[in-house]
N, C-alpha and C positions, 0 to 999 in steps of 0.2 A: 075525675077524682083530684080534688084541691090539692094545694100543698100541704095543709094541715093533714089530711088523710094519708098522703104518700109518705109523710115523714114518720107518722104512727105506724105505719106498715112497715118502713124501714127498719124501726126501732125495735119491733117485735120479732124481726129475723134475726135468728140467732148467727153471731160470727160475722156481721156486718160490720165495715167499717166506713166511715165517711170520707172518703178520698177520691178524687179524681183516678179513674183506673181504667185501663184498655177493656174494649169489649172482649168477651171470650174468643179465643183462638187468635187474637191478633198480636202481632209481633212489637215489641217494644222498639222505640226510636227517640232520637233525638227531639227535645221541644224546638218548636218553631217551624218544623216541616208539615207540608200538606196533607200526608196520609195519617194512618191511625198511629196514636203514640200514647205513652203514659203522660200523666199531667205532670207538668213542672212549673214552679211558679214563674210570672212574667217577668221580664228583663232582668237586669241586676245578677248578681253571683249567687249561687244557691247557698241556703244555709248547711251548716256541717252536722246534720243529723244522719244517723244510720237510718235506712228505711226498712230494717227487719234484720232478722239472724242471718249473716253472711251474704244478705243481697244489697246491691247498691245500683243507683239509677243513673243513666248518662244525661247529663245536661249540657245544652248549648246554648248560650244566650244570644238573642239576635243581634245581627251585625249593627254596627254603628252606634253612637251615643243617642241616649234619649232625647227628646226635644224639651225646651223649658216648660214649665208648669205656669198656667194661666195666662198664656200669651206675653209673659213678661220676660225680660232678661233674666237669665240665671247666671251662677256663678259661685264659685266655692268661697270667696272672699265674704265676710258677714261685714255690712256696715250698719250701724245702729240706726233705726227709724228716728225721724225728728220728733220732738215733743218728750214730754215726761213719761215714765213707765206707767202701765196700767196699775190702778190700786191694787193692794194685797200683799205687799211685801218688797223687799229688794229684788231688783232684776225681773221686775214683772211677773214673779211667780205669786199665783193667787192664793186661795184657800187651799189647805191641805187637801191632797188628792191621794187617791189609793192607787198605788201601782202605776205603771206605764211603761211604753217600750213600744218597738215597731220593726218587724223585719221589713226593710224598704226594698222593694223588687222594682227595677227600673230606675235606680237612682243615677246620681251624675258620678260616673266612674269609669274607668277603661275595662274593657272586657278582655280578656286574656285567652279565649278559647275554650275548649270543652274542658270539663272536669267532671269528677263523681261526687256524688254525695258521699259526705264523711271525710271530704279532704277541705281544709281551709284554703282561702285565696288570701294573698297577701295584700295588706292595704297600707298606704303611708299614713303617718300619724297626722292629724290635723294640727295646724299651728294655733298659738294662744289666740283666744278670742275669735276663732273661726268655727262654723259649722262643719265637720268633715264628713267625708263619706263612710257609711256603715261598714262594719266589719261582719264577717259571717258569725252565725249564732255558733256557739260552740257544741262540741259534741256532748251528747247525754251522757252521765255517768251511770254506773250500775244502779239500778232501781229508781233511776230518774234523777239521781242526785248531781247538782251541779249543771243542770240543764241550761241555766241563764247565768251569766257573771255580769257583775256591775259594769265593767268596763265595756263590754259589748252593749249593754242596754243604754247606756249613757249616749254613745256613739249613734245607736239607732235612734234614739230620741232627737238628739242634735240635727240629724240628717233630715228628720221629719220636717221639723221647724224649717229648714232651709228649702227642702223641695216643695213645700206648700206656701213658703213665703209668708210665715205667720211670726216673724223675729218682733213685731211690735208688740205681741205677747210676751214673748220669751227673749227679750233683747240680750240677756247674759246666758250663754250656754250653761254656766254653773247653776242656775236656776233650776234646771232639770233633775239635778242629782237627788233631790227627794224622791222624785218618781222612780228612777233607777233602783234605790235603794229598796223602795217598796216592793217592787216586782221580783227583786232577788230573794226577799225575806219571805214574801207571801205564799208562793208556790200557786199563785191563783191561775198562771198560764198553764200548767201541768192539769190543774183541776178542770179548767174550761176545756182543754184538748181531749181530755177524758169523758166531759159530760156530752160533749159535741161530737165526740168520735173524730177529731180532727189531726190530721199529722201536725206535729209541733211547728214546723216551719210555716203552716198555714196559722196557726193559733197565734203565733207571735204577732202577725200582722195587728190583730184586734186591740193590741195595746196602744196602737195611736189614738183610739177613742179617747184616751185619757187627756190628751191635748185639745179637746173640742168639747163643749156643751152640746148633748145631743137632743134635738128637738123632733117630734113626730106628728105629722098632720095627716089624719086618718079620714078617710072617705067613708060618710056614714049617708051615703045617698040611698035612695029606694031600691036602685038596681044591686046594691049588694045585697039585699035581704031576698029578692024574689029570682034573681039569675042563678042557674046552677044549683040549685035546690039549696041556697043559704051557704053553701061552702066558702063563699068569698068572706062571709063573717067569719068563719072560722080561721081561714086564713089571715084575716085582720088580727084575731086575737093572737093567733101564733107568732105573728111579726113583733105586736107590741110586747108581748111577754118574753121574747128572746132577745129583743133589743135591751129591754129592762134589765134582763140578768146578765148581759155582757157588759153595757154599759157601767152598772152598777160596781162591777169587779174594780174598776179604774177610776172611778169618779164618785167621791162622797154625796154628790149633790143629786145623784140619780138622774132621770130623763124627765122631760116635759113633754107632755101629750095634749095635743089640740085636735078638734074635729071640724070638719067642713060646714055642718049645720048645727050641731047642738052646742050650747053654751057650756056644757061640762069640759072641765078642765082637769089635767092630772098634772101636779107638779111635785117634783123629788120622788118620782115612783122608782123604787128600787128592785123590787121581787116580782116573781111571776104572779103569785096571787094578787098584788096591789094591781097589776097590769089588768088581769081577768075581770077583777071587780069593777075597775074603771070601765072597760069597754061594756059591760052587762048593764051599766046604767044607761046606755046610749040607746034610743030608738033610731033605727035605720030608715029614713024616709027622706024625701025631698030631692032637689037637684046636686049638682055638682059644680059650686062655685069655686073651683082650684085657685085662681088668681086673688080674687076677693078676699076670702078667707086668709090665704096666705100672708096677704099684706097686712090685714086688719088684725089678725091673731098672732102672728109671728113677726114678721118683718120690721113693723112700726114699733110695737112695744118691746120687744126683746132683741132687736139688732140696731135699727136706724136710732131710735131714742137714746139708749145708753152709749153708742158711738158718738153721736153729736155731744153728749154731756161728759165725753172722755171717761166714760165708766163701764165700758165694756170689757168684761174680764177675760173672756175666751172667744175663740172664733166660733161659729155655730156651724154644726153639721144638721141641716134640716132633711128630714126623710119623710118624703110624702107618699104614702100608699094609696093608690086609686084603682077603680076598675074601669074607668070610661073617660070621655072627653068632656070638657067643660059644658055645663048646662046652667042656665039663668043669668050669664054673664057673656060679653064679648069673648070670642074665641082665643084673641091674643092677650086676655087681661094677664094671665099669668107671666108672659113674657114682659108685658108693660111694666107689672109689679118689681120683676127682677131686674130689668133694666135701670129702673129709678133707684133701687137699692143699691145696685153696683155703682152708679153714678155719684149718689151720696155718700157711699163708703170711700170713693176715691178723693172725697175733699176733707175727710179725716186723716189722722195719721194711722190707723189700722188698715186701710186700703181694701180693695174690693175682695182680697183673699180672706177677709173676715166671715166671708158668706161661702158655704158649699151646701149644694142641693142634690139629692138623690131622687129620682122619680122611680118609684117602683110600682110595677103593674102586678095586679092579681085579678084572675078571670082570663077570659079568652077573647075578649074583644079586639079585632085586628085593626079597627079604626082607632082605638085608643092606644094600640101599640104604635101606629103612625104617628098620632100626633105627639105623643112623648119623644119619639126619636127626632121629630123635628125640631123641638127646643133643644136638644142634645147638641144639635149642630147648628144652633142659631149663631151667627157672627158675632153678636156681642155678648150673649150670655152663655153660650155653648161651653165656654172654658170654666164657667162656674157649675155645671150640671153634668150628671151622668144619669143615664137611664138603665135599669135593669127590667128587662121583659119578664112575663110572667114565667114561673118555673118551667113548664111545658115547653114552651118556645126556647128558652135557653137551653134546656136538656136536650131539645132537637138538633140546635145549632152544634152544640159540643158533640153530640153523637155522630154528625157529618165527618167531624175530626178523629172518630175513633176514640173519643174520651166520655166518660161517664160523670155526670154531674149528679150530685146527691143534694137533697133538700137544705143541708146544714151548708152545704157550700154556696147555696143561693143565697142564704141569708147572710153568709159572710161578704159576698160581692155586693149586696144591696147595703150592708153596714160600711164597707170601704170605698164604693166606687166613686163617693162624693169628694173623698179627702185623700185619694191615694192615686196618684196620676197612673200607675200601672194597672190598677184593676179598671180605671176608667177606658184604657186603651184597649182592654182585652177584647171587646166587642165591637171596637168602631175602628181601629188602627190608628197609627201614630197621627195626632192632631196638635199637642200640645208644644 
């Protein structure tokens, strides 16, 4: 049963909620310990949301400060990047975007020991001109009112910029204020949390998508059609539609979609029907030229070209959805393409962190899983890449820790793994 089938089954089951939860008859315990546990977000302080009527969870952050992102020296002091700000308005803020915000887990901050959900942790205020550490998300009021405040969301966005080293696109912290205002006024977080059946502290993370342009590269090779009864195509449709749904809440531009073999393109895809219609136009056949298609269809025209012209408006979050190893090209072609892109970006004012890549596997090919994981730990491009194994493998890994992974949360990890160092670290340990 593929991801799409399992998600449909879960949605039909009454009273189910998409959250990490302990297996039956297992005791709750603190996050970060090896035995059975309840899910708590990785790294950082927990958001201050209640988890149910009269119930609270214990949370203990991992010890020690998180490592820097992208292999680059971090720090809380912001220094504007060289060169003029990107086009689109003062402070490097591009075209108007809808919503934005992100509950940063694993950010650069001091851990003060255990605390319970529903209690706020104290943070110092960032000084002027700095990207400060994020505060906890405030308590939800009655009926969900006041779930998010402008003060908290602006700090969350500012910390995301610092954590991901994308100050070249947002050199002035104040340029993020329109995003923070929109998320407070729109109620989109509450809407998405309800539709995806996510805990609010998880849903808040998806606001980080507002700071990136999302581009999908979909495997349309023949194996997608004839393996596992065609369920891989259903999974691909699900991924495209859900990514379009989530990203469009935070970005007016929608997402861009490319395919490994087909010349069919999707630009400005904003809704699930648009996404499904696009995939239905594609004939699944041919080989798996991962690196060649990534370079020719995305890296060169959408990233390197604009960066060289000093016209790149946002960093790219590229999500590659594939079921197998490369075919019809050298095995290391994708690594060569990423190395070239990284080195080229380092010669521009944007830097290599303008590129983030998620390699998401669908299907049960274990050789493909091993290949993708090798890229994730590559010494030169591994810091730009995260991999998400297929749902069944990820679910099995979580079950060993006494944690239940739902299809919706697999999708969240896929969306954020490339652009959130804490999600990237979940399945590979500290590296950044």
